C-alpha positions in Angstrom: 0.0 0.0 0.0 1.4 3.4 -0.9 1.5 5.6 2.2 -0.8 8.6 2.0 -0.5 9.6 5.7 -2.3 13.0 5.4 -4.8 12.0 2.6 -2.1 12.3 0.0 0.7 10.1 -1.4 3.6 12.5 -1.5 4.4 13.9 -4.9 1.8 11.7 -6.6 -1.6 12.4 -8.1 -4.5 10.0 -7.8 -4.3 9.6 -11.6 -0.7 8.4 -11.2 -1.8 5.8 -8.7 -4.7 4.6 -10.9 -2.3 4.3 -13.9 -0.3 1.7 -11.9 -3.6 0.1 -10.7 -3.0 0.6 -7.0 -6.2 -0.8 -5.3 -5.6 0.5 -1.8 -3.6 3.2 0.0 -3.0 4.0 3.6 -4.0 7.0 5.7 -3.3 7.8 9.4 -5.9 8.5 12.0 -3.6 10.6 14.3 -2.6 13.0 11.5 -6.1 13.2 10.0 -7.7 13.8 13.4 -5.4 16.8 14.0 -5.6 18.1 10.5 -7.9 18.7 8.7 -10.0 17.3 11.6 -13.1 15.2 12.2 -15.6 18.0 11.4 -14.2 18.9 8.0 -13.9 15.2 7.0 -17.5 14.6 8.1 -18.8 17.6 6.2 -16.9 16.4 3.1 -18.7 13.0 3.3 -15.6 11.1 4.5 -12.0 10.6 3.5 -12.8 9.1 0.0 -14.7 12.1 -1.1 -12.4 14.6 0.6 -9.4 13.3 -1.4 -11.3 12.2 -4.5 -10.1 8.6 -4.2 -12.8 5.9 -5.0 -10.7 2.8 -4.3 -9.8 1.3 -0.9 -8.3 3.1 2.0 -6.8 1.6 5.2 -6.4 3.9 8.1 -3.8 3.2 10.8 -4.9 3.9 14.3 -2.0 6.3 15.1 -0.4 4.1 17.7 3.0 4.3 16.0 2.8 8.0 15.7 1.9 8.4 19.4 4.8 6.1 20.2 7.1 8.4 18.3 5.9 11.5 20.1 7.9 10.4 23.2 7.8 13.3 25.7 4.6 14.7 24.3 2.4 11.7 25.3 1.3 9.8 28.4 -0.2 6.3 28.2 -2.7 4.9 30.6 -5.4 2.2 30.7 -7.8 4.8 29.3 -5.7 5.6 26.2 -3.2 8.2 25.1 -3.1 11.8 26.4 -0.8 13.8 24.2 0.1 17.3 22.9 -0.3 18.0 19.3 3.0 18.3 17.4 1.3 21.0 15.4 0.1 23.5 18.0 0.8 22.0 21.4 -3.0 21.5 22.2 -4.0 18.7 24.5 -5.9 15.6 23.3 -7.1 12.2 24.4 -7.3 9.2 22.1 -8.9 6.1 23.5 -9.5 2.8 21.7 -13.2 3.8 21.4 -12.4 7.2 20.1 -10.1 5.9 17.5 -12.8 3.6 16.2 -15.3 6.5 16.2 -12.9 8.6 14.1 -12.3 5.9 11.6 -16.0 5.4 11.2 -16.3 9.1 10.5 -13.5 8.9 8.0 -15.2 5.9 6.2 -12.0 4.0 5.6 -12.5 0.5 4.2 -10.1 -1.0 6.8 -9.7 0.4 10.3 -7.0 -0.5 12.8 -7.4 -0.9 16.5 -5.3 1.3 18.9 -2.2 -0.5 20.1 1.0 0.3 22.0 4.2 0.1 20.0 7.3 -0.4 22.1 10.8 0.9 21.7 13.3 -1.9 21.0 14.9 -3.5 22.9 12.4 -3.5 25.8 12.7 -5.9 28.7 10.2 -8.8 29.2 8.3 -7.2 32.1 7.7 -4.0 30.2 6.8 -6.0 27.0 4.3 -8.3 28.8 2.6 -5.3 30.5 2.3 -3.5 27.2 1.0 -6.5 25.4 -1.8 -7.1 27.9 -2.8 -3.5 27.6 -2.9 -3.8 23.8 -5.1 -6.9 24.0 -7.5 -5.2 26.4 -7.6 -2.2 24.0 -8.3 -4.6 21.1 -11.3 -6.1 23.0 -12.7 -2.7 23.7 -12.4 -1.8 20.0 -14.0 -5.1 18.9 -17.0 -4.5 21.1 -17.7 -1.3 19.2 -17.6 -3.0 15.9 -19.9 -6.0 15.7 -21.7 -5.3 12.5 -20.3 -2.8 10.0 -19.3 -2.5 6.4 -15.8 -1.4 7.4 -13.3 -4.1 8.1 -11.4 -4.0 11.4 -7.9 -5.5 11.9 -6.3 -6.5 15.2 -2.6 -5.9 15.8 -0.1 -8.5 17.1 2.5 -7.1 19.5 4.9 -8.8 21.8 8.3 -7.3 21.0 11.2 -9.7 20.5 9.6 -12.5 22.6 8.3 -15.4 20.6 6.0 -16.7 23.2 4.4 -13.3 23.7 3.9 -13.0 19.9 2.3 -16.4 19.8 0.0 -15.5 22.7 -1.0 -12.2 21.0 -1.9 -14.0 17.8 -3.9 -16.7 19.6 -5.9 -14.3 21.7 -6.6 -11.9 18.8 -7.7 -14.8 16.6 -10.3 -15.6 19.1 -11.7 -12.1 18.8 -12.6 -12.9 15.2 -11.2 -9.8 13.5 -11.6 -9.3 9.7 -7.8 -9.3 9.3 -4.6 -9.3 11.4 -1.6 -7.0 11.5 1.8 -7.7 12.8 3.0 -4.5 14.5 6.0 -3.4 16.5 8.5 -4.4 13.8 10.8 -2.3 11.6 11.5 0.0 14.6 15.3 -0.2 14.4 15.8 -3.9 15.3 18.0 -6.2 13.1 16.2 -7.9 10.2 16.7 -11.3 11.8 14.7 -10.2 14.8 11.9 -8.9 12.5 11.9 -12.3 10.8 11.8 -14.1 14.2 8.8 -12.0 15.4 6.9 -12.7 12.2 7.6 -16.4 12.3 6.5 -16.6 15.9 3.0 -15.5 15.3 2.0 -15.8 11.7 1.2 -19.6 12.0 -1.3 -18.8 14.7 -3.2 -16.3 12.6 -6.2 -17.5 10.5 -5.2 -18.4 6.9 -8.5 -17.2 5.6 -8.0 -13.6 6.8 -5.5 -11.0 5.5 -2.2 -10.8 7.3 -0.6 -7.4 7.2 3.0 -6.6 8.1 3.0 -3.0 9.2 5.6 -0.5 8.1 7.7 -3.0 6.1 8.2 -2.7 2.4 11.7 -2.8 1.0 11.7 -5.0 -2.1 13.6 -7.8 -0.4 11.0 -7.7 2.5 8.1 -7.9 0.1 9.6 -11.1 -1.4 10.8 -12.8 1.7 7.9 -12.0 4.0 5.4 -13.1 1.3 7.2 -16.5 1.6 6.4 -16.4 5.3 2.7 -16.0 4.6 2.2 -12.2 4.7 -0.5 -10.7 2.4 -0.3 -7.0 2.9 2.5 -4.4 3.3 2.9 -0.6 3.6 6.0 1.5 3.7 7.2 5.0 2.8 10.3 3.5 1.1 9.1 4.1 -2.6 8.2 7.7 -2.1 10.7 8.7 0.6 13.7 7.2 -1.3 12.4 8.9 -4.5 12.7 12.3 -2.8 16.3 11.6 -2.1 17.1 10.7 -5.8 17.1 6.9 -5.3 15.5 4.9 -8.1 14.6 1.3 -7.7 15.7 -0.9 -10.6 15.9 -4.7 -11.1 18.4 -6.1 -8.7 18.8 -2.9 -6.5 18.7 0.8 -6.8 20.7 3.7 -8.1 21.2 7.3 -6.9 20.6 9.6 -9.8 22.7 12.3 -8.2 25.9 10.3 -9.0 28.1 12.3 -11.4 28.4 9.4 -13.8 24.8 10.1 -14.9 25.5 13.7 -15.9 25.8 12.9 -19.6 23.8 9.6 -19.7 21.0 10.1 -22.1 19.5 6.6 -21.6 16.4 6.1 -19.4 16.8 5.0 -15.8 15.5 1.6 -16.6 15.3 0.8 -20.4 12.6 -1.8 -20.2 10.4 0.2 -17.7 7.0 1.3 -18.9 6.6 4.2 -16.4 6.1 7.8 -17.6 9.5 8.9 -16.3 11.5 6.2 -18.1 9.4 6.6 -21.2 10.0 10.3 -21.4 13.2 11.4 -19.7 16.9 10.5 -19.5 19.2 9.9 -16.5 21.0 13.1 -17.4 17.9 15.2 -17.3 16.7 13.6 -14.0 20.1 14.2 -12.4 20.0 17.8 -13.6 16.6 18.3 -12.0 17.8 16.9 -8.6 21.0 18.9 -8.7 19.0 22.0 -9.6 16.5 21.3 -6.8 13.6 21.5 -9.2 10.2 20.4 -7.8 9.7 18.1 -10.8 12.6 15.9 -9.6 10.9 14.1 -6.7 7.7 13.8 -8.7 9.3 11.9 -11.6 11.3 9.8 -9.2 8.1 8.9 -7.3 6.3 7.9 -10.5 9.1 5.5 -11.3 9.4 4.0 -7.9 5.6 3.5 -7.5 5.6 1.8 -10.9 8.5 -0.4 -9.9 6.8 -1.6 -6.7 3.5 -2.1 -8.5 5.2 -4.3 -11.1 7.1 -6.2 -8.4 3.9 -6.9 -6.4 2.2 -8.1 -9.6 5.0 -10.5 -10.3 4.8 -11.8 -6.7 1.1 -12.4 -7.0 1.5 -14.1 -10.4 4.2 -16.4 -9.1 2.0 -17.4 -6.1 -1.0 -18.0 -8.3 0.9 -20.1 -10.7 2.5 -22.0 -7.9 6.2 -21.4 -8.7 6.9 -18.7 -6.2 9.8 -20.5 -4.5 11.7 -20.8 -7.9 10.8 -17.2 -8.8 12.1 -16.0 -5.4 15.4 -17.8 -5.8 16.0 -16.3 -9.2 15.0 -12.8 -7.9 17.6 -13.1 -5.2 20.3 -14.2 -7.6 19.6 -11.1 -9.7 20.1 -9.0 -6.5 23.3 -10.8 -5.6 24.8 -10.1 -9.1 23.6 -6.5 -9.2 26.3 -3.9 -9.7 24.9 -0.3 -9.5 28.1 1.0 -11.2 27.3 -0.9 -14.4 23.5 -0.5 -14.5 
């Protein structure tokens, strides 16, 4: 899912997303609650109409954003009391309030409020946090018995495999429409991320979507699909684009590199995106070096297209039952990649 935190995928128009056939994007309850606010979104008829997007939207609960506020928030059984990062005003978000907001937004998939822990955290702190997250999940579920919007529970448990297993088992019993694995990609080594996913994913229902939150580098999409993950979101395609990083088969290149100054070939010769079909590496480097606003726009168009094609190939390999062989070949291409010769 491309990340549209504040009702916009950065430097991309809706028409750009439709061209690459993105079916779902992500928004964030914390940010949308603070700005533009519940009243404006309600008067607009919900988030879809407000941003003129008629496909699916998943809204995160804001738990990760509240975690990142650090000194500006206080957590209790009730929920999160915090100061706005925008104007310093005081607010309270409870599990129930987060559900109310997402109902107002009209997102197709809503997430329950959870607590995301810093890593590493000791076992006592992790256990206490997990139990709170599970109680919050139950409170959220009670508000959402019959509704057209889907609701996902979120598995926490830090780096402790038994706690991850417990969280998955308890949440499965709550009969959510889907299940997310949270509290990963917060600075821990990749092997611990893999350990956390493997500890819980086998205890989540196979007939419901399984969503790995905040994870989305190309190698993650491939490897965690192999573990049984169905959904991903990450800022990598758009954030890296703003820094001049273009994803290509096997890896990525930084267009700011001086060797591209006179290179009149496209970034990726066999790519069908607008950027590669229209502009050269030399021109794109010129835009970035000149700090032109067009630069990140064109880079974003390419990266979103690259990720769309990659996910399409993953789906096809799964559907045609040769994903393991496809994955092996994909990793071989990465191993042999030399950005200096691309």
